[in-house]
FIGU-126483 format. One record per residue (C-alpha): residue number from 1; residue in three letters; x negated, y, z. Coordinates in nm, 3 decimals, decimal comma. Layout:
BEGIN
<r NUM; 'ALA'; <X; Y; Z>>
...
end
This chain:
BEGIN
<r 1; 'MET'; <-0,020; -0,032; -0,005>>
<r 2; 'THR'; <-0,269; 0,265; 0,055>>
<r 3; 'ALA'; <-0,391; 0,223; -0,321>>
<r 4; 'PRO'; <-0,028; 0,376; -0,446>>
<r 5; 'ALA'; <-0,010; 0,632; -0,183>>
<r 6; 'THR'; <-0,422; 0,758; -0,259>>
<r 7; 'GLY'; <-0,277; 0,758; -0,655>>
<r 8; 'SER'; <0,027; 0,971; -0,522>>
<r 9; 'LYS'; <-0,162; 1,213; -0,334>>
<r 10; 'ARG'; <-0,424; 1,255; -0,622>>
<r 11; 'ARG'; <-0,148; 1,294; -0,857>>
<r 12; 'GLY'; <-0,007; 1,570; -0,607>>
<r 13; 'LEU'; <-0,370; 1,735; -0,546>>
<r 14; 'LEU'; <-0,447; 1,738; -0,918>>
<r 15; 'LEU'; <-0,116; 1,926; -0,993>>
<r 16; 'VAL'; <-0,166; 2,157; -0,731>>
<r 17; 'VAL'; <-0,505; 2,218; -0,911>>
<r 18; 'VAL'; <-0,353; 2,273; -1,247>>
<r 19; 'ALA'; <-0,058; 2,491; -1,118>>
<r 20; 'LEU'; <-0,335; 2,718; -0,946>>
<r 21; 'VAL'; <-0,567; 2,762; -1,289>>
<r 22; 'VAL'; <-0,255; 2,813; -1,469>>
<r 23; 'SER'; <-0,126; 3,076; -1,221>>
<r 24; 'ALA'; <-0,497; 3,229; -1,199>>
<r 25; 'LEU'; <-0,499; 3,259; -1,593>>
<r 26; 'ALA'; <-0,161; 3,422; -1,614>>
<r 27; 'ALA'; <-0,257; 3,684; -1,349>>
<r 28; 'SER'; <-0,563; 3,773; -1,527>>
<r 29; 'ALA'; <-0,397; 3,786; -1,848>>
<r 30; 'THR'; <-0,135; 4,022; -1,733>>
<r 31; 'ALA'; <-0,404; 4,236; -1,538>>
<r 32; 'VAL'; <-0,587; 4,290; -1,832>>
<r 33; 'ALA'; <-0,273; 4,398; -2,058>>
<r 34; 'LEU'; <-0,163; 4,591; -1,797>>
<r 35; 'GLY'; <-0,519; 4,776; -1,740>>
<r 36; 'SER'; <-0,518; 4,852; -2,114>>
<r 37; 'ARG'; <-0,139; 4,969; -2,142>>
<r 38; 'SER'; <-0,249; 5,312; -2,197>>
<r 39; 'ASP'; <-0,502; 5,239; -2,490>>
<r 40; 'LEU'; <-0,170; 5,004; -2,629>>
<r 41; 'ALA'; <0,064; 5,282; -2,582>>
<r 42; 'SER'; <-0,176; 5,578; -2,775>>
<r 43; 'SER'; <-0,276; 5,305; -3,062>>
<r 44; 'ARG'; <0,108; 5,261; -3,124>>
<r 45; 'ARG'; <0,177; 5,643; -3,098>>
<r 46; 'ARG'; <-0,076; 5,700; -3,363>>
<r 47; 'VAL'; <0,088; 5,427; -3,578>>
<r 48; 'ASP'; <0,420; 5,603; -3,519>>
<r 49; 'ALA'; <0,268; 5,941; -3,588>>
<r 50; 'ALA'; <0,069; 5,824; -3,906>>
<r 51; 'TRP'; <0,422; 5,683; -4,049>>
<r 52; 'THR'; <0,605; 6,016; -4,002>>
<r 53; 'ALA'; <0,320; 6,205; -4,210>>
<r 54; 'LEU'; <0,353; 5,929; -4,458>>
<r 55; 'ARG'; <0,742; 5,947; -4,471>>
<r 56; 'PRO'; <0,784; 6,275; -4,691>>
<r 57; 'GLY'; <0,579; 6,126; -4,929>>
<r 58; 'LEU'; <0,769; 5,799; -4,941>>
<r 59; 'ASP'; <1,096; 6,010; -4,953>>
<r 60; 'ALA'; <0,945; 6,212; -5,267>>
<r 61; 'ARG'; <0,818; 5,871; -5,437>>
<r 62; 'TYR'; <1,159; 5,698; -5,364>>
<r 63; 'GLN'; <1,336; 5,988; -5,502>>
<r 64; 'ALA'; <1,107; 5,946; -5,841>>
<r 65; 'LEU'; <1,201; 5,584; -5,851>>
<r 66; 'GLY'; <1,520; 5,642; -5,867>>
<r 67; 'ASP'; <1,502; 5,900; -6,141>>
<r 68; 'ALA'; <1,329; 5,622; -6,347>>
<r 69; 'ALA'; <1,564; 5,352; -6,282>>
<r 70; 'ARG'; <1,829; 5,608; -6,418>>
<r 71; 'SER'; <1,638; 5,744; -6,704>>
<r 72; 'ALA'; <1,591; 5,351; -6,812>>
<r 73; 'ARG'; <1,917; 5,265; -6,739>>
<r 74; 'ASP'; <2,077; 5,564; -6,965>>
<r 75; 'ARG'; <1,789; 5,486; -7,259>>
<r 76; 'LEU'; <1,940; 5,099; -7,260>>
<r 77; 'GLY'; <2,324; 5,200; -7,240>>
<r 78; 'ALA'; <2,320; 4,862; -7,029>>
<r 79; 'GLY'; <2,258; 4,774; -6,668>>
<r 80; 'ARG'; <1,997; 4,508; -6,562>>
<r 81; 'ALA'; <1,990; 4,393; -6,195>>
<r 82; 'VAL'; <1,652; 4,571; -6,121>>
<r 83; 'PHE'; <1,844; 4,895; -6,196>>
<r 84; 'ASP'; <2,135; 4,814; -5,963>>
<r 85; 'ASP'; <1,875; 4,708; -5,688>>
<r 86; 'ILE'; <1,665; 5,000; -5,725>>
<r 87; 'GLY'; <1,993; 5,240; -5,682>>
<r 88; 'SER'; <2,101; 5,043; -5,363>>
<r 89; 'ALA'; <1,773; 5,042; -5,198>>
<r 90; 'VAL'; <1,686; 5,438; -5,299>>
<r 91; 'THR'; <2,070; 5,507; -5,134>>
<r 92; 'ALA'; <1,992; 5,319; -4,835>>
<r 93; 'TRP'; <1,624; 5,460; -4,774>>
<r 94; 'PRO'; <1,752; 5,803; -4,601>>
<r 95; 'GLY'; <1,940; 5,608; -4,353>>
<r 96; 'THR'; <1,631; 5,424; -4,212>>
<r 97; 'ALA'; <1,500; 5,723; -4,127>>
<r 98; 'ARG'; <1,613; 5,723; -3,768>>
<r 99; 'ALA'; <1,540; 5,362; -3,766>>
<r 100; 'ALA'; <1,238; 5,180; -3,564>>
<r 101; 'THR'; <0,897; 5,216; -3,760>>
<r 102; 'ASP'; <0,894; 4,855; -3,876>>
<r 103; 'ARG'; <1,199; 4,841; -4,008>>
<r 104; 'GLN'; <1,120; 5,144; -4,234>>
<r 105; 'VAL'; <0,813; 4,989; -4,302>>
<r 106; 'ALA'; <1,008; 4,662; -4,442>>
<r 107; 'ALA'; <1,249; 4,930; -4,645>>
<r 108; 'ALA'; <0,948; 5,087; -4,808>>
<r 109; 'ALA'; <0,792; 4,723; -4,882>>
<r 110; 'ALA'; <1,075; 4,649; -5,078>>
<r 111; 'LEU'; <1,109; 4,952; -5,256>>
<r 112; 'GLU'; <0,742; 4,920; -5,363>>
<r 113; 'GLY'; <0,842; 4,564; -5,497>>
<r 114; 'LEU'; <1,127; 4,717; -5,710>>
<r 115; 'ALA'; <0,898; 4,974; -5,844>>
<r 116; 'SER'; <0,659; 4,717; -5,954>>
<r 117; 'ARG'; <0,970; 4,533; -6,068>>
<r 118; 'LEU'; <1,078; 4,840; -6,287>>
<r 119; 'GLU'; <0,749; 4,868; -6,427>>
<r 120; 'ALA'; <0,765; 4,544; -6,555>>
<r 121; 'THR'; <1,056; 4,547; -6,692>>
<r 122; 'VAL'; <0,983; 4,861; -6,892>>
<r 123; 'ALA'; <0,616; 4,707; -6,999>>
<r 124; 'ALA'; <0,854; 4,402; -7,154>>
<r 125; 'THR'; <1,124; 4,629; -7,320>>
<r 126; 'PRO'; <1,004; 4,781; -7,630>>
<r 127; 'ARG'; <1,312; 5,025; -7,625>>
<r 128; 'LEU'; <1,197; 5,138; -7,279>>
<r 129; 'ARG'; <0,823; 5,116; -7,328>>
<r 130; 'GLY'; <0,812; 5,386; -7,633>>
<r 131; 'ALA'; <1,087; 5,620; -7,466>>
<r 132; 'PRO'; <0,956; 5,948; -7,388>>
<r 133; 'ASP'; <1,208; 6,020; -7,105>>
<r 134; 'VAL'; <1,134; 5,682; -6,920>>
<r 135; 'THR'; <0,764; 5,714; -6,951>>
<r 136; 'GLY'; <0,786; 6,061; -6,841>>
<r 137; 'ALA'; <1,004; 5,936; -6,508>>
<r 138; 'LEU'; <0,747; 5,669; -6,467>>
<r 139; 'ASP'; <0,462; 5,929; -6,468>>
<r 140; 'ARG'; <0,620; 6,116; -6,217>>
<r 141; 'LEU'; <0,657; 5,796; -5,988>>
<r 142; 'HIS'; <0,282; 5,737; -6,057>>
<r 143; 'ARG'; <0,208; 6,097; -5,960>>
<r 144; 'SER'; <0,415; 6,063; -5,619>>
<r 145; 'ASP'; <0,164; 5,791; -5,529>>
<r 146; 'THR'; <0,086; 5,777; -5,182>>
<r 147; 'ALA'; <-0,206; 5,612; -5,150>>
<r 148; 'ALA'; <-0,388; 5,827; -4,911>>
<r 149; 'GLY'; <-0,097; 5,805; -4,654>>
<r 150; 'ARG'; <-0,079; 5,453; -4,698>>
<r 151; 'ALA'; <-0,429; 5,403; -4,606>>
<r 152; 'ALA'; <-0,400; 5,634; -4,292>>
<r 153; 'TYR'; <-0,104; 5,433; -4,178>>
<r 154; 'ASN'; <-0,265; 5,125; -4,268>>
<r 155; 'SER'; <-0,602; 5,189; -4,076>>
<r 156; 'ALA'; <-0,370; 5,283; -3,745>>
<r 157; 'VAL'; <-0,180; 4,981; -3,790>>
<r 158; 'ALA'; <-0,528; 4,782; -3,788>>
<r 159; 'ALA'; <-0,641; 4,976; -3,482>>
<r 160; 'TYR'; <-0,326; 4,912; -3,290>>
<r 161; 'GLN'; <-0,378; 4,547; -3,419>>
<r 162; 'ARG'; <-0,720; 4,540; -3,263>>
<r 163; 'ALA'; <-0,624; 4,697; -2,930>>
<r 164; 'ARG'; <-0,344; 4,437; -2,866>>
<r 165; 'GLY'; <-0,663; 4,159; -2,863>>
<r 166; 'GLY'; <-0,647; 3,788; -2,870>>
<r 167; 'PHE'; <-0,509; 3,547; -2,683>>
<r 168; 'PRO'; <-0,387; 3,577; -2,380>>
<r 169; 'ARG'; <-0,373; 3,939; -2,410>>
<r 170; 'ARG'; <-0,152; 3,970; -2,726>>
<r 171; 'LEU'; <0,080; 3,708; -2,584>>
<r 172; 'VAL'; <0,110; 3,922; -2,256>>
<r 173; 'ALA'; <0,073; 4,280; -2,492>>
<r 174; 'GLY'; <0,390; 4,130; -2,685>>
<r 175; 'ALA'; <0,607; 4,023; -2,357>>
<r 176; 'LEU'; <0,544; 4,403; -2,243>>
<r 177; 'GLY'; <0,699; 4,554; -2,580>>
<r 178; 'TYR'; <0,363; 4,584; -2,787>>
<r 179; 'ALA'; <0,448; 4,389; -3,077>>
<r 180; 'ASP'; <0,269; 4,338; -3,430>>
<r 181; 'ARG'; <0,296; 4,613; -3,647>>
<r 182; 'ARG'; <0,326; 4,554; -4,036>>
<r 183; 'THR'; <0,104; 4,717; -4,312>>
<r 184; 'LEU'; <0,278; 4,892; -4,594>>
<r 185; 'GLU'; <0,115; 4,718; -4,899>>
<r 186; 'VAL'; <0,207; 4,810; -5,245>>
<r 187; 'PRO'; <0,196; 4,549; -5,517>>
<r 188; 'VAL'; <-0,034; 4,585; -5,807>>
end
């Protein structure tokens, strides 16, 4: 009877040791995250400020995108799904201004994808490719490129992601409301 009792005591002792180690790791991760909370908060504010600076350029860009889609639709005298998709997304864009930055970035990414689809449609359609009004509208879209603002925003996101750190700090930071942030990529 001594052997089973000794094994039971060892298992109990092992469970206590494991619980203490896990608790110590969780406490140290929490301390690290809480200690860096001001760095996380300032990094997140920089991300939001960079987005706020980028937003007016995107507003103008997506207005130009809507104009280019309307010119292409008018030139063809017929609709295509891409024109409808652009019209809906451009109409919805101003409503995202009060949304969280991540939601705005997602909407901008969708619009950038639609801009690429429009350019592919124009390039593949001889009637659009040779139309001065359509090419002029696409030129205005190209001139509205926000590469510098996107680079500043993406740089701020990268700095924020570095401030969130690796495991286990990232888990605790996420639990404290410092979730991942998305960069704004433009398809080529």
